[in-house]
N, C-alpha and C positions, 0 to 999 in steps of 0.2 A: 610427710612433708611438714616442716615447721613454718607456718605462715603468720601466726598471731601469738604474741607473748604479752602477758599481763604481769606487771611488777608493782608490788605494794610499796609505797614510799611514805616514810613518817619523819624524815629529817635526821634519822640516826646514822651513825657511821655504817652499821650493818646494811641499812637500806640503800646507802650510797654504793656500797659494794655490790648489792643485788642489782642495782641499776647498771653498774659497769659490766657485770657478767651478762645481763640480758642484752645490753648494747653490743657486746662482742658477738653474741650469737646472731642478733639481728643483722649486724654488718656482714656476717658471713653467709646469711641465708636470704636476705632481702625481706625478712619478716617484718610486720608492723608491730610497734611497741605501744602499749597503753599503760600509762602511769595512773595508779589509783591511790588517792589519798583519802583516808577516812577521817571524818569529823564526828566526834561523839554527839548524838542528839542533845541539844541544850535543855537544861532544866527550866522550869517556869521562872526561877529567880534570875536567870541570866538575861542580860539586855540583848534583845534580838538584833539591834543595830551593831553591837559589838561583835556578835557572832557573824553577822554579814561581812564586817570588815575583816575578820579572821579568815573567812572563806575566800574573800577577794585577795588577801595577801598570800594565801596558800596557792591560788591559781597563778598569781604573778611569779612566785618562786618556782613553781613547777615549769612554767613556760620559759623561765630564764635559766637560772643556774642548773636546774635538774635536767631539762630537755636539751639545753644548748649543746653540750658535748656530743650527744648522740646525733642530733640533727646535723652537726658539722661533719659527721661521717656518712651522711646520706640516709640515716635511719628515719623512717616515717614514725613520728611520735605524736600521740594525742594524750590529753590528760583529763581525768575525771575526779572531781571532788565530791565525795559521797557522804551523806548524813547517816552514819551507821558506825558500829564498832569495826575495827580492822577485820576481824573474823567474818562478821556478817557481810561486809563490803566485798571481800574477796570470794566468799562462797557464792554470793549473788552474781558477781562478775563471771565466775566460771559457769554458772548455770545459764545466764542470759546471753553470754557472748561466745561461749565454747572455744576458749583459747587452747592452743597446743601445749603451752606451759604456763604455770603460775609461779612467779619468782618472788621470794620475800627474804628480807634480812633475817639472819639467824641470831636473834637476841636471846631472850630467855627461852629455855626448853623445859621439858618435864610436863606433868599433868597440869592442864589449865592454861598453858602458854598458847599463844597464837599459832606457833609452829606445830605444836602437838595437836591442837584442835583441827588445823587445816589438814594435817596428815590423816586424821581419822575421818574427815568429811569429804574431801575432794576426790573425784574420780579421774580428773585429768592429772598429768604428771606435775609434781610439786618440786620446786627447787629451793633449798634452804642455803643461803649464802652467809658465811661469817667473814673470815679474812679472804681477800681476793685481790690479785694484781693482774692487770691485763698483760698477757705475754703469749703471742702466737707460738704454736708448736708444742705446748704442754699437753701431755697425753690425757685421754679420757679413759678412766678405769671403770670396768663393769663387772659386777659379781656374776660368776658363772657356775651354776650347779646343774645344768642340763634340763631344767624344768621348763614348763610352758611360760611361767612368769618371766624367766630370763630371756625368752625369745622376744617379748615386747620390749624389755629393757635394753637388750642388745641392739635392736633396730633403732631405738631412739639414740643410744650411745653412738652408733655409727654415724647418724645424722649430725650429732653434736661435734664429733671428731672432724667430719668433713667441713662443718661450718667454721671450726676453730683452726683448721689447717694442721691437724695433729693426727696421731695414730691412736688406734683402739687397743686397749690392754685388758683382756679378760683375766680374771683372777678367780682361782678355786681354792678355798681353804680345805685342807685335807685331813684335819684332825680337830678334836674338841667336840663339845656337846652340840654344836651347831652344824656339824658336818652333814652334808647331803651327798649321796653318790653322784658323781659327775658323769652323765652319759655323753661320751664324746669329748670330755675335757681334754684340751691339748690339741684338738683338731681345728686348724684355722678354716674359716669359711669364705675368706676373701683372697683373691689371687695376688693382688698387689701388696707385698709385705712391707713396702717402704713408703708409699704415698700417703697423702691425707686420708684419714678414715680407714686405713689398712688394719685388718684384724691380725694380731699376732697369736701364736699358740698360747693357750692358757698358762698363766703363771701359777704354779702350785706352791702354796705356802702352808707350813706346818703350824697353823694357828687356828683357834676358834674363828668362825666366819667374820663376825663384826670386827674383831681385833685385826685379823689378817687383811681384810679389805682396807681398813683405815690405814694400816701400816704401809701397804704398797702405795696407796694414793698419796700419802704424806711424803714418802721417800722419793717418789717420782715427780713431786711438785705438780700433781694432776690438776687440770682445769676443773674437773669435777669427778665425782664418784657416783655411778649409776647403779641402783639396785631395784629389783622387781619384788613385788609382794603379791602373793596368790590370793589374798583375802582383803577385800575392801575394809578399811578401818584398822588394819594391822592387829586385829584382836584375836583371830583364830590361832590355835596352837599349831602353827606351821613354821617350818624352819626359817625360810627367808623372811616371813612376817616378823619373827622375833629379831632377826638380824637388822631389818630396817628400823624397828622400834629402838634398838640400842644405838644405831648410828645417828638417829635424830639428836641424841644427847652427846655423842662422842666424836662424830666425824670432824676431821680437822681441815677438810677441803669442802667446797660446795657439794651438797648432797642432792641427788636427783632421785625421787621416789616414783616408780612407775607401777601403777596398779593393774594387775591382770585379772579380769572378771572371768571366773570359771563358768 
């Protein structure tokens, strides 16, 4: 069950899109939404009163323009302004409050970026949102290779599809260096093939995994692409771990990374 969602906000367009995506999920699940805004710790040379004014201004903006649209939809929203770097603030938030999802705007990627650092550190599902437009009925695409990691990813993907009023589309990439044999690929596990959250038989694409998943998600206008990784940190030489690592840089729709602890 998705009960608590944390979204990192920094005033960028990407974080506004992250807020919109999180609000859509909260509206469909009744989950509570916590906005977290990080303020870098001031240096000794910075006027403490000026920093206090900046924090107060951030709280006012979060309570107004940022939280207003979500609250108008009935979403329970709280805000926290934290003295830390964005990475530190969200890692601490995940550790202390145990959210079901952490959502951030997908700005810079690659080594050293907040998105990459969080993907390596968090054990809760991480959502990276770049471009996003609210539109009910858009499918949720999930990578399907028949592994244990996919079981956890598919469970979350089905919940997201239910929340967004859409269908679940499993995708298996059948060729390329990232291929993993698909145990049961093509076998639907949900009986309602047309209703919200319904699982369709796996789409088989003749592409390397990361490329194939991203292509299907983009072509279907997916609300998100969900992938599982079998190793915390995405560092082990495992198929789906490499796929998730590549999608952090390449995914054209919101990317949901679900860690499966072996």
